[in-house]
MIZA-505767 format. One record per residue: residue number from 1; residue in one letter; x, y, z of N, C-alpha, C in turn. Coordinates in steps of 0.05 Angstrom, whole numbers, padded with zeros to 5 digits. Example, Ala and Ser with C-alpha at 12.3 -4.5 7.8 and 13.67 -1.06 7.14 Angstrom:
1, a, 00264, -00114, 00156, 00246, -00090, 00156, 00264, -00066, 00156
2, s, 00257, -00045, 00142, 00273, -00021, 00143, 00258, 00001, 00157
This chain:
1, m, -00546, -00539, -00458, -00521, -00521, -00456, -00496, -00541, -00463
2, n, -00480, -00530, -00478, -00453, -00548, -00479, -00440, -00553, -00454
3, k, -00429, -00579, -00448, -00421, -00585, -00423, -00396, -00566, -00413
4, d, -00381, -00566, -00428, -00357, -00542, -00427, -00367, -00520, -00416
5, v, -00383, -00511, -00424, -00399, -00482, -00416, -00405, -00483, -00388
6, l, -00423, -00504, -00389, -00440, -00504, -00362, -00413, -00516, -00337
7, r, -00392, -00528, -00344, -00372, -00533, -00321, -00358, -00508, -00318
8, a, -00354, -00488, -00337, -00338, -00469, -00336, -00359, -00447, -00320
9, d, -00385, -00447, -00323, -00399, -00430, -00307, -00399, -00439, -00279
10, w, -00397, -00464, -00271, -00396, -00472, -00250, -00370, -00463, -00233
11, l, -00345, -00459, -00250, -00324, -00452, -00235, -00325, -00422, -00232
12, l, -00342, -00407, -00254, -00337, -00381, -00248, -00355, -00372, -00219
13, l, -00375, -00390, -00214, -00393, -00383, -00196, -00377, -00386, -00163
14, l, -00360, -00408, -00165, -00338, -00415, -00147, -00319, -00395, -00141
15, t, -00309, -00381, -00161, -00293, -00359, -00161, -00309, -00337, -00147
16, a, -00333, -00326, -00156, -00343, -00308, -00147, -00351, -00311, -00121
17, l, -00354, -00338, -00107, -00361, -00346, -00081, -00333, -00340, -00062
18, i, -00314, -00353, -00074, -00284, -00347, -00058, -00280, -00314, -00054
19, w, -00287, -00300, -00080, -00285, -00267, -00074, -00298, -00259, -00056
20, g, -00325, -00269, -00060, -00340, -00256, -00039, -00338, -00263, -00011
21, v, -00332, -00286, -00006, -00327, -00292, 00027, -00297, -00271, 00034
22, a, -00277, -00263, 00014, -00253, -00255, 00021, -00256, -00228, 00026
23, f, -00281, -00214, 00027, -00287, -00188, 00038, -00287, -00192, 00066
24, v, -00301, -00217, 00077, -00305, -00222, 00107, -00274, -00222, 00114
25, a, -00253, -00238, 00101, -00229, -00243, 00106, -00211, -00219, 00110
26, q, -00221, -00198, 00095, -00198, -00172, 00090, -00208, -00155, 00114
27, r, -00234, -00158, 00117, -00247, -00147, 00143, -00235, -00155, 00169
28, v, -00236, -00179, 00170, -00225, -00190, 00198, -00196, -00183, 00200
29, g, -00183, -00183, 00179, -00149, -00182, 00176, -00144, -00157, 00190
30, m, -00161, -00136, 00183, -00158, -00107, 00196, -00151, -00104, 00228
31, d, -00166, -00129, 00242, -00162, -00125, 00267, -00136, -00132, 00280
32, y, -00118, -00142, 00263, -00089, -00144, 00266, -00070, -00135, 00258
33, v, -00071, -00134, 00234, -00048, -00115, 00219, -00062, -00091, 00205
34, g, -00043, -00077, 00193, -00055, -00051, 00177, -00059, -00061, 00146
35, p, -00072, -00041, 00134, -00075, -00052, 00103, -00053, -00054, 00087
36, f, -00035, -00039, 00087, -00017, -00045, 00068, 00000, -00071, 00077
37, t, 00001, -00079, 00102, 00010, -00102, 00112, 00001, -00129, 00100
38, f, -00028, -00120, 00105, -00042, -00144, 00094, -00048, -00152, 00066
39, n, -00044, -00130, 00055, -00038, -00132, 00020, -00010, -00143, 00011
40, g, 00008, -00137, 00031, 00035, -00140, 00017, 00041, -00170, 00023
41, v, 00030, -00177, 00045, 00032, -00208, 00051, 00015, -00229, 00036
42, r, -00015, -00216, 00028, -00023, -00233, 00014, -00022, -00237, -00016
43, f, -00014, -00218, -00029, -00009, -00216, -00055, 00021, -00233, -00060
44, s, 00034, -00229, -00037, 00061, -00246, -00042, 00050, -00278, -00042
45, l, 00039, -00283, -00024, 00029, -00309, -00023, 00012, -00317, -00054
46, g, -00003, -00302, -00065, -00013, -00305, -00095, 00002, -00306, -00114
47, a, 00025, -00286, -00110, 00051, -00292, -00135, 00061, -00317, -00128
48, m, 00061, -00328, -00106, 00083, -00351, -00101, 00069, -00371, -00109
49, a, 00037, -00372, -00108, 00018, -00400, -00112, 00018, -00395, -00144
50, l, 00026, -00374, -00157, 00022, -00375, -00190, 00050, -00379, -00201
51, l, 00071, -00376, -00190, 00100, -00380, -00200, 00101, -00403, -00208
52, p, 00097, -00426, -00201, 00099, -00453, -00219, 00083, -00455, -00243
53, l, 00062, -00441, -00243, 00051, -00446, -00268, 00062, -00424, -00287
54, a, 00070, -00402, -00275, 00082, -00381, -00292, 00110, -00389, -00309
55, l, 00122, -00412, -00299, 00149, -00413, -00304, 00151, -00439, -00320
56, r, 00124, -00451, -00325, 00120, -00471, -00342, 00138, -00469, -00371
57, k, 00144, -00483, -00380, 00153, -00476, -00413, 00124, -00477, -00432
58, k, 00109, -00492, -00425, 00078, -00492, -00435, 00060, -00482, -00418
59, p, 00058, -00459, -00417, 00037, -00445, -00404, 00008, -00454, -00405
60, l, -00008, -00444, -00389, -00039, -00455, -00386, -00056, -00458, -00410
61, a, -00051, -00428, -00420, -00071, -00423, -00437, -00055, -00398, -00459
62, p, -00049, -00402, -00488, -00038, -00389, -00506, -00052, -00360, -00513
63, p, -00039, -00340, -00516, -00054, -00316, -00526, -00074, -00318, -00539
64, e, -00095, -00297, -00535, -00124, -00306, -00550, -00119, -00299, -00576
65, t, -00105, -00282, -00582, -00092, -00277, -00613, -00086, -00303, -00633
66, g, -00067, -00322, -00616, -00058, -00341, -00628, -00026, -00337, -00641
67, g, -00022, -00312, -00636, 00004, -00302, -00645, 00027, -00316, -00626
68, e, 00052, -00305, -00633, 00075, -00321, -00619, 00075, -00299, -00590
69, e, 00087, -00314, -00569, 00089, -00297, -00547, 00106, -00264, -00550
70, a, 00096, -00250, -00535, 00103, -00223, -00539, 00130, -00219, -00529
71, s, 00146, -00203, -00534, 00169, -00197, -00527, 00175, -00191, -00495
72, r, 00197, -00198, -00487, 00199, -00196, -00454, 00193, -00171, -00442
73, w, 00200, -00150, -00456, 00205, -00119, -00449, 00172, -00114, -00445
74, i, 00154, -00120, -00463, 00125, -00118, -00461, 00111, -00130, -00436
75, l, 00119, -00157, -00430, 00114, -00167, -00407, 00120, -00154, -00385
76, w, 00146, -00148, -00377, 00157, -00133, -00354, 00141, -00106, -00352
77, w, 00141, -00095, -00376, 00136, -00062, -00373, 00100, -00068, -00365
78, g, 00089, -00087, -00379, 00052, -00090, -00375, 00051, -00096, -00346
79, g, 00069, -00117, -00338, 00066, -00128, -00312, 00072, -00110, -00292
80, a, 00087, -00088, -00293, 00093, -00064, -00272, 00069, -00045, -00271
81, l, 00059, -00044, -00297, 00036, -00020, -00303, 00015, -00032, -00287
82, s, -00002, -00052, -00291, -00019, -00068, -00279, -00015, -00075, -00250
83, g, 00012, -00083, -00247, 00018, -00083, -00215, 00009, -00057, -00199
84, v, 00019, -00031, -00212, 00015, -00006, -00195, -00016, -00002, -00191
85, v, -00034, -00006, -00217, -00057, 00006, -00215, -00070, -00018, -00195
86, l, -00063, -00046, -00191, -00076, -00061, -00177, -00073, -00053, -00147
87, f, -00045, -00046, -00146, -00037, -00034, -00112, -00053, -00016, -00108
88, a, -00060, 00003, -00124, -00076, 00032, -00114, -00108, 00021, -00115
89, g, -00121, 00003, -00122, -00147, -00005, -00125, -00146, -00024, -00094
90, a, -00127, -00045, -00089, -00129, -00053, -00071, -00119, -00040, -00045
91, a, -00106, -00021, -00049, -00099, -00005, -00024, -00123, 00005, -00012
92, l, -00137, 00027, -00030, -00164, 00039, -00027, -00182, 00022, -00013
93, q, -00189, -00003, -00020, -00208, -00019, -00016, -00198, -00030, 00013
94, q, -00176, -00037, 00017, -00171, -00045, 00042, -00171, -00024, 00065
95, m, -00159, -00003, 00060, -00164, 00021, 00077, -00193, 00029, 00084
96, g, -00213, 00023, 00061, -00241, 00030, 00065, -00251, 00012, 00084
97, l, -00241, -00017, 00085, -00254, -00035, 00099, -00251, -00034, 00131
98, v, -00233, -00011, 00138, -00230, -00003, 00169, -00253, 00005, 00174
99, h, -00270, 00027, 00156, -00289, 00041, 00167, -00315, 00032, 00154
100, t, -00319, 00011, 00141, -00346, 00000, 00125, -00343, -00028, 00138
101, t, -00366, -00042, 00124, -00373, -00069, 00132, -00365, -00084, 00108
102, a, -00359, -00108, 00105, -00355, -00126, 00081, -00377, -00128, 00060
103, g, -00401, -00127, 00071, -00423, -00128, 00054, -00430, -00103, 00034
104, k, -00421, -00078, 00052, -00424, -00054, 00032, -00399, -00054, 00010
105, a, -00380, -00060, 00025, -00352, -00062, 00002, -00359, -00076, -00021
106, g, -00369, -00099, -00014, -00374, -00117, -00036, -00387, -00106, -00059
107, f, -00411, -00092, -00051, -00435, -00080, -00072, -00414, -00059, -00085
108, i, -00400, -00044, -00070, -00391, -00015, -00081, -00370, -00023, -00099
109, t, -00356, -00045, -00095, -00329, -00054, -00111, -00339, -00060, -00135
110, g, -00362, -00076, -00136, -00380, -00088, -00159, -00387, -00067, -00182
111, l, -00385, -00042, -00171, -00397, -00020, -00192, -00374, -00015, -00211
112, y, -00351, -00030, -00209, -00330, -00028, -00232, -00343, -00043, -00258
113, v, -00359, -00052, -00255, -00367, -00065, -00282, -00386, -00049, -00297
114, i, -00392, -00017, -00286, -00407, 00001, -00295, -00382, 00019, -00299
115, i, -00370, 00022, -00288, -00345, 00043, -00285, -00325, 00041, -00317
116, v, -00327, 00017, -00314, -00305, 00002, -00338, -00318, 00021, -00368
117, p, -00342, 00012, -00376, -00351, 00028, -00399, -00347, 00058, -00400
118, a, -00354, 00068, -00371, -00354, 00097, -00371, -00321, 00106, -00379
119, l, -00306, 00095, -00369, -00278, 00103, -00371, -00273, 00097, -00400
120, g, -00283, 00077, -00410, -00280, 00068, -00438, -00285, 00085, -00460
121, l, -00304, 00112, -00448, -00310, 00133, -00469, -00289, 00145, -00477
122, f, -00263, 00146, -00462, -00235, 00167, -00468, -00218, 00155, -00483
123, i, -00228, 00125, -00488, -00211, 00113, -00512, -00234, 00098, -00530
124, g, -00245, 00114, -00540, -00268, 00115, -00563, -00288, 00087, -00558
125, y, -00295, 00076, -00534, -00313, 00062, -00536, -00340, 00072, -00525
126, r, -00357, 00064, -00539, -00388, 00072, -00539, -00410, 00054, -00529
127, p, -00416, 00052, -00501, -00436, 00037, -00489, -00460, 00043, -00504
128, r, -00479, 00017, -00508, -00508, 00027, -00516, -00524, 00028, -00495
129, w, -00551, 00037, -00498, -00567, 00047, -00478, -00568, 00035, -00448
130, g, -00564, 00009, -00452, -00567, -00007, -00428, -00541, -00001, -00403
131, g, -00520, 00006, -00421, -00498, 00019, -00400, -00506, 00041, -00382
132, w, -00518, 00063, -00399, -00525, 00083, -00384, -00550, 00079, -00359
133, v, -00571, 00066, -00375, -00594, 00054, -00354, -00585, 00042, -00332
134, g, -00563, 00020, -00331, -00554, 00008, -00317, -00538, 00027, -00291
135, a, -00523, 00043, -00305, -00510, 00062, -00292, -00524, 00076, -00270
136, c, -00543, 00090, -00281, -00569, 00110, -00272, -00576, 00091, -00246
137, i, -00580, 00069, -00247, -00602, 00053, -00229, -00578, 00044, -00206
138, a, -00556, 00038, -00215, -00536, 00029, -00190, -00522, 00054, -00177
139, a, -00529, 00080, -00188, -00525, 00103, -00178, -00537, 00111, -00157
140, a, -00568, 00104, -00166, -00587, 00107, -00145, -00585, 00084, -00122
141, g, -00581, 00063, -00122, -00569, 00044, -00104, -00548, 00052, -00094
142, l, -00528, 00066, -00096, -00500, 00073, -00085, -00515, 00095, -00062
143, y, -00531, 00110, -00075, -00545, 00132, -00058, -00555, 00116, -00030
144, l, -00569, 00105, -00034, -00587, 00093, -00014, -00571, 00075, 00008
145, l, -00551, 00063, -00009, -00536, 00047, 00008, -00514, 00061, 00030
146, s, -00501, 00086, 00015, -00478, 00098, 00027, -00483, 00124, 00037
147, v, -00503, 00138, 00023, -00505, 00168, 00034, -00519, 00172, 00056
148, k, -00505, 00193, 00075, -00518, 00187, 00100, -00538, 00215, 00099
149, k, -00542, 00225, 00124, -00561, 00252, 00129, -00542, 00271, 00121
150, g, -00549, 00293, 00110, -00533, 00316, 00100, -00519, 00310, 00078
151, l, -00523, 00287, 00059, -00511, 00280, 00036, -00485, 00284, 00035
152, t, -00474, 00265, 00054, -00445, 00264, 00060, -00438, 00227, 00056
153, f, -00422, 00216, 00045, -00411, 00193, 00043, -00395, 00183, 00074
154, a, -00406, 00154, 00080, -00386, 00150, 00097, -00356, 00147, 00089
155, p, -00336, 00156, 00109, -00309, 00150, 00099, -00303, 00132, 00086
156, g, -00305, 00103, 00099, -00299, 00080, 00084, -00313, 00072, 00057
157, d, -00337, 00080, 00054, -00351, 00071, 00030, -00338, 00095, 00006
158, l, -00329, 00117, 00015, -00318, 00137, -00006, -00292, 00122, -00014
159, l, -00275, 00112, 00007, -00242, 00100, -00006, -00253, 00078, -00019
160, v, -00275, 00059, -00018, -00274, 00035, -00031, -00285, 00042, -00059
161, l, -00301, 00065, -00061, -00313, 00078, -00086, -00290, 00080, -00100
162, a, -00272, 00099, -00090, -00252, 00113, -00101, -00230, 00081, -00116
163, g, -00229, 00062, -00095, -00215, 00044, -00107, -00229, 00024, -00132
164, a, -00254, 00029, -00131, -00270, 00016, -00155, -00262, 00028, -00182
165, f, -00255, 00054, -00177, -00245, 00070, -00207, -00218, 00055, -00218
166, f, -00199, 00047, -00200, -00179, 00028, -00202, -00187, 00003, -00206
167, w, -00198, -00008, -00202, -00204, -00035, -00203, -00215, -00032, -00236
168, a, -00230, -00012, -00249, -00241, -00012, -00273, -00216, 00000, -00290
169, g, -00202, 00012, -00282, -00178, 00019, -00296, -00156, -00005, -00299
170, h, -00159, -00028, -00282, -00142, -00044, -00282, -00153, -00071, -00306
171, v, -00175, -00070, -00300, -00191, -00085, -00323, -00191, -00074, -00352
172, l, -00184, -00048, -00360, -00176, -00040, -00383, -00151, -00045, -00387
173, v, -00132, -00039, -00370, -00104, -00050, -00373, -00106, -00078, -00381
174, l, -00115, -00095, -00369, -00112, -00123, -00371, -00123, -00130, -00396
175, g, -00148, -00117, -00410, -00157, -00123, -00434, -00136, -00117, -00453
176, w, -00123, -00092, -00451, -00105, -00087, -00476, -00080, -00106, -00475
177, l, -00070, -00112, -00451, -00049, -00130, -00452, -00049, -00160, -00454
178, s, -00072, -00171, -00447, -00081, -00197, -00448, -00075, -00209, -00475
179, p, -00081, -00197, -00494, -00071, -00215, -00523, -00039, -00209, -00532
180, k, -00030, -00192, -00514, -00004, -00194, -00522, 00018, -00213, -00504
181, v, 00012, -00218, -00482, 00028, -00231, -00463, 00012, -00258, -00458
182, r, 00029, -00273, -00441, 00016, -00296, -00427, 00003, -00291, -00407
183, r, -00020, -00297, -00399, -00038, -00286, -00379, -00030, -00295, -00350
184, i, -00018, -00319, -00346, -00014, -00324, -00325, 00015, -00317, -00313
185, r, 00029, -00315, -00330, 00058, -00294, -00327, 00057, -00267, -00319
186, l, 00032, -00253, -00333, 00028, -00229, -00324, 00011, -00228, -00300
187, a, -00005, -00241, -00293, -00017, -00245, -00264, 00002, -00244, -00246
188, c, 00020, -00264, -00245, 00041, -00268, -00227, 00062, -00243, -00225
189, l, 00067, -00234, -00244, 00083, -00208, -00247, 00071, -00184, -00230
190, q, 00045, -00175, -00242, 00026, -00156, -00224, 00024, -00162, -00196
191, f, 00022, -00186, -00189, 00019, -00190, -00159, 00043, -00185, -00141
192, a, 00062, -00193, -00155, 00092, -00191, -00147, 00096, -00158, -00144
193, v, 00089, -00147, -00165, 00097, -00115, -00164, 00076, -00103, -00141
194, c, 00051, -00112, -00137, 00033, -00102, -00123, 00044, -00107, -00096
195, a, 00052, -00132, -00086, 00064, -00141, -00062, 00087, -00124, -00052
196, l, 00106, -00117, -00072, 00126, -00097, -00066, 00119, -00075, -00054
197, l, 00100, -00061, -00072, 00090, -00033, -00063, 00078, -00037, -00037
198, s, 00061, -00052, -00032, 00050, -00052, -00006, 00068, -00059, 00016
199, l, 00087, -00074, 00009, 00105, -00076, 00036, 00120, -00053, 00043
200, c, 00128, -00039, 00025, 00147, -00009, 00020, 00130, 00007, 00037
201, a, 00102, 00008, 00027, 00086, 00022, 00041, 00087, 00020, 00073
202, a, 00076, -00007, 00078, 00076, -00020, 00107, 00101, -00014, 00117
203, f, 00127, -00014, 00116, 00146, -00010, 00126, 00154, 00022, 00132
204, l, 00141, 00038, 00115, 00144, 00066, 00118, 00119, 00075, 00133
205, w, 00099, 00064, 00135, 00074, 00083, 00149, 00055, 00063, 00164
206, e, 00065, 00040, 00175, 00047, 00021, 00192, 00074, 00001, 00213
207, p, 00065, -00004, 00235, 00084, -00022, 00248, 00080, -00050, 00237
208, v, 00101, -00060, 00233, 00099, -00086, 00222, 00113, -00105, 00239
209, a, 00093, -00126, 00247, 00107, -00145, 00268, 00098, -00170, 00263
210, v, 00118, -00189, 00267, 00109, -00216, 00254, 00091, -00233, 00270
211, e, 00090, -00224, 00300, 00073, -00234, 00316, 00040, -00223, 00308
212, a, 00038, -00197, 00295, 00012, -00192, 00288, 00002, -00204, 00263
213, i, 00022, -00207, 00242, 00020, -00228, 00227, 00015, -00249, 00223
214, l, 00021, -00270, 00242, 00015, -00294, 00251, -00014, -00295, 00263
215, r, -00022, -00276, 00279, -00048, -00278, 00290, -00068, -00271, 00267
216, a, -00063, -00256, 00246, -00078, -00254, 00226, -00074, -00271, 00202
217, a, -00061, -00296, 00210, -00055, -00320, 00187, -00079, -00332, 00172
218, v, -00101, -00334, 00188, -00121, -00345, 00171, -00135, -00330, 00149
219, p, -00142, -00300, 00155, -00151, -00283, 00139, -00132, -00282, 00120
220, i, -00100, -00282, 00124, -00081, -00274, 00106, -00080, -00296, 00088
221, l, -00081, -00320, 00095, -00080, -00347, 00079, -00101, -00342, 00057
222, y, -00122, -00339, 00071, -00148, -00344, 00055, -00148, -00316, 00028
223, g, -00135, -00298, 00032, -00134, -00278, 00022, -00114, -00278, -00004
224, g, -00093, -00291, 00005, -00071, -00298, -00014, -00073, -00320, -00030
225, l, -00080, -00347, -00020, -00077, -00367, -00032, -00104, -00374, -00052
226, l, -00122, -00369, -00032, -00153, -00374, -00042, -00161, -00347, -00059
227, s, -00164, -00329, -00047, -00172, -00302, -00066, -00155, -00296, -00092
228, v, -00130, -00295, -00090, -00116, -00289, -00101, -00097, -00314, -00123
229, g, -00094, -00331, -00110, -00080, -00349, -00126, -00095, -00369, -00140
230, i, -00114, -00386, -00121, -00135, -00407, -00134, -00161, -00393, -00149
231, a, -00169, -00368, -00140, -00192, -00359, -00157, -00183, -00350, -00182
232, y, -00162, -00335, -00182, -00155, -00325, -00214, -00148, -00347, -00229
233, t, -00137, -00364, -00220, -00128, -00388, -00237, -00156, -00404, -00245
234, l, -00174, -00403, -00230, -00201, -00422, -00236, -00213, -00401, -00258
235, q, -00214, -00376, -00256, -00225, -00358, -00275, -00209, -00361, -00297
236, v, -00184, -00358, -00305, -00170, -00368, -00330, -00179, -00392, -00339
237, v, -00184, -00415, -00324, -00191, -00437, -00336, -00221, -00435, -00348
238, a, -00233, -00425, -00329, -00264, -00427, -00336, -00268, -00407, -00365
239, q, -00252, -00382, -00368, -00257, -00364, -00390, -00251, -00376, -00418
240, r, -00232, -00401, -00414, -00229, -00413, -00439, -00254, -00424, -00454
241, h, -00279, -00429, -00438, -00302, -00442, -00451, -00327, -00419, -00447
242, a, -00325, -00403, -00425, -00351, -00396, -00415, -00352, -00367, -00436
243, p, -00374, -00361, -00449, -00381, -00341, -00465, -00373, -00315, -00446
244, p, -00365, -00291, -00453, -00362, -00271, -00439, -00383, -00257, -00425
245, a, -00411, -00259, -00433, -00432, -00257, -00421, -00439, -00265, -00395
246, h, -00432, -00293, -00402, -00439, -00311, -00376, -00420, -00304, -00349
247, a, -00394, -00301, -00362, -00371, -00297, -00339, -00379, -00270, -00326
248, a, -00383, -00245, -00338, -00391, -00223, -00327, -00411, -00222, -00307
249, v, -00436, -00236, -00316, -00456, -00235, -00298, -00453, -00258, -00275
250, i, -00439, -00273, -00277, -00434, -00296, -00260, -00414, -00281, -00236
251, l, -00395, -00269, -00244, -00371, -00258, -00227, -00388, -00234, -00216
252, s, -00408, -00224, -00223, -00420, -00195, -00208, -00434, -00207, -00186
253, m, -00436, -00235, -00179, -00446, -00250, -00162, -00432, -00245, -00137
254, e, -00407, -00240, -00138, -00384, -00233, -00115, -00396, -00217, -00101
255, s, -00410, -00195, -00103, -00419, -00176, -00086, -00441, -00184, -00064
256, v, -00463, -00204, -00083, -00477, -00210, -00064, -00474, -00234, -00045
257, f, -00451, -00249, -00058, -00434, -00270, -00035, -00419, -00254, -00011
258, g, -00410, -00231, -00013, -00397, -00216, 00002, -00416, -00208, 00018
259, a, -00440, -00199, 00013, -00462, -00184, 00032, -00469, -00212, 00052
260, l, -00475, -00231, 00040, -00487, -00258, 00052, -00463, -00267, 00073
261, s, -00434, -00267, 00064, -00420, -00272, 00078, -00417, -00255, 00107
262, g, -00413, -00229, 00104, -00418, -00207, 00121, -00436, -00217, 00140
263, w, -00461, -00223, 00133, -00492, -00228, 00149, -00480, -00252, 00169
264, m, -00472, -00275, 00152, -00471, -00297, 00165, -00444, -00301, 00183
265, m, -00422, -00290, 00181, -00396, -00290, 00197, -00394, -00270, 00212
266, l, -00399, -00249, 00206, -00397, -00226, 00220, -00416, -00206, 00235
267, g, -00444, -00221, 00230, -00472, -00208, 00243, -00476, -00182, 00228
268, e, -00467, -00178, 00205, -00469, -00149, 00195, -00499, -00149, 00189
269, v, -00512, -00127, 00192, -00540, -00126, 00181, -00544, -00095, 00168
270, l, -00557, -00094, 00143, -00565, -00074, 00137, -00597, -00066, 00136
271, s, -00598, -00042, 00139, -00623, -00027, 00144, -00640, -00034, 00115
272, v, -00668, -00030, 00118, -00685, -00035, 00095, -00675, -00016, 00072
273, k, -00669, 00008, 00078, -00657, 00025, 00058, -00631, 00017, 00047
274, g, -00613, 00000, 00064, -00590, -00008, 00048, -00597, -00027, 00031
275, i, -00615, -00047, 00038, -00622, -00075, 00028, -00628, -00067, -00002
276, v, -00645, -00044, 00001, -00656, -00037, -00024, -00640, -00023, -00047
277, g, -00621, -00007, -00031, -00597, 00003, -00045, -00580, -00025, -00059
278, c, -00574, -00042, -00045, -00559, -00069, -00055, -00576, -00078, -00080
279, g, -00595, -00085, -00075, -00616, -00089, -00101, -00615, -00076, -00124
280, l, -00613, -00050, -00123, -00617, -00036, -00143, -00581, -00032, -00161
281, m, -00564, -00035, -00140, -00537, -00033, -00151, -00538, -00060, -00164
282, l, -00543, -00084, -00155, -00544, -00111, -00171, -00552, -00109, -00198
283, a, -00580, -00102, -00196, -00597, -00092, -00223, -00583, -00079, -00243
284, g, -00569, -00059, -00237, -00555, -00041, -00246, -00530, -00052, -00261
285, m, -00522, -00076, -00244, -00493, -00088, -00258, -00506, -00101, -00283
286, l, -00532, -00118, -00273, -00540, -00141, -00287, -00548, -00128, -00312
287, i, -00562, -00107, -00317, -00573, -00095, -00338, -00544, -00087, -00356
288, t, -00524, -00072, -00343, -00500, -00069, -00360, -00488, -00086, -00370
289, q, -00489, -00108, -00361, -00478, -00135, -00368, -00495, -00147, -00397
290, f, -00519, -00143, -00392, -00537, -00156, -00411, -00546, -00138, -00435
291, w, -00545, -00113, -00434, -00549, -00097, -00451, -00537, -00074, -00459
292, s, -00515, -00072, -00449, -00492, -00048, -00460, -00470, -00054, -00484
């Protein structure tokens, strides 16, 4: 294997690890502050972490098309759009984590890799047989993991699942915008928009106290600097050399790291039924990435 590709794969695995452990940080943070406050502060930190790269005259990577930089209004409009979608996905995920475990949230959020081709049907995308097979297997796993007696979803799981649809929409929006604008600048702008919306929602619907934010400093710093700022930068650097199939499969390991982190750090334990469900969901994600 090419050394650059191998190095990129290791960077992507590190990215998946950081994102997986972030589910624990997000879960712990809910003990001190509300979901909107947590997201507002952590995405503010993430935007500030990327700001030096975004302001460079020579950005980290040129647009994939190799053309000139898109006009300023496309960057601002696209950053606002992706920031709104990111806000919706992050808010639903964070609210769901109040009522579910970090491990379950990781696997349910990972379903976005299957939802993406499903939503793509509305814009003319036609997944191959692997996409449908993977979706069915993952749906069976979701049933085992989250559906309780009486065929009802746990409230937290349902919120995280709704968030996964917005994460999928976010992927489609970025896929459309990325060739048109500088990616680091787009990322920084969307994080800033998400932070602004989250902070506005926090001041409207949550008690915001500096003391509570300071008590949640460790999970917020992890979620902002590592999960948002550093991990995204690692992903951008790695995907300059990693084939898309490598990137998608390795990043889907985020859900596995989330479950392992929840078990090791929070003592979360899944039933046998839940473990089988997680296994089916991971299998469905991998099938979708390899054969769709």
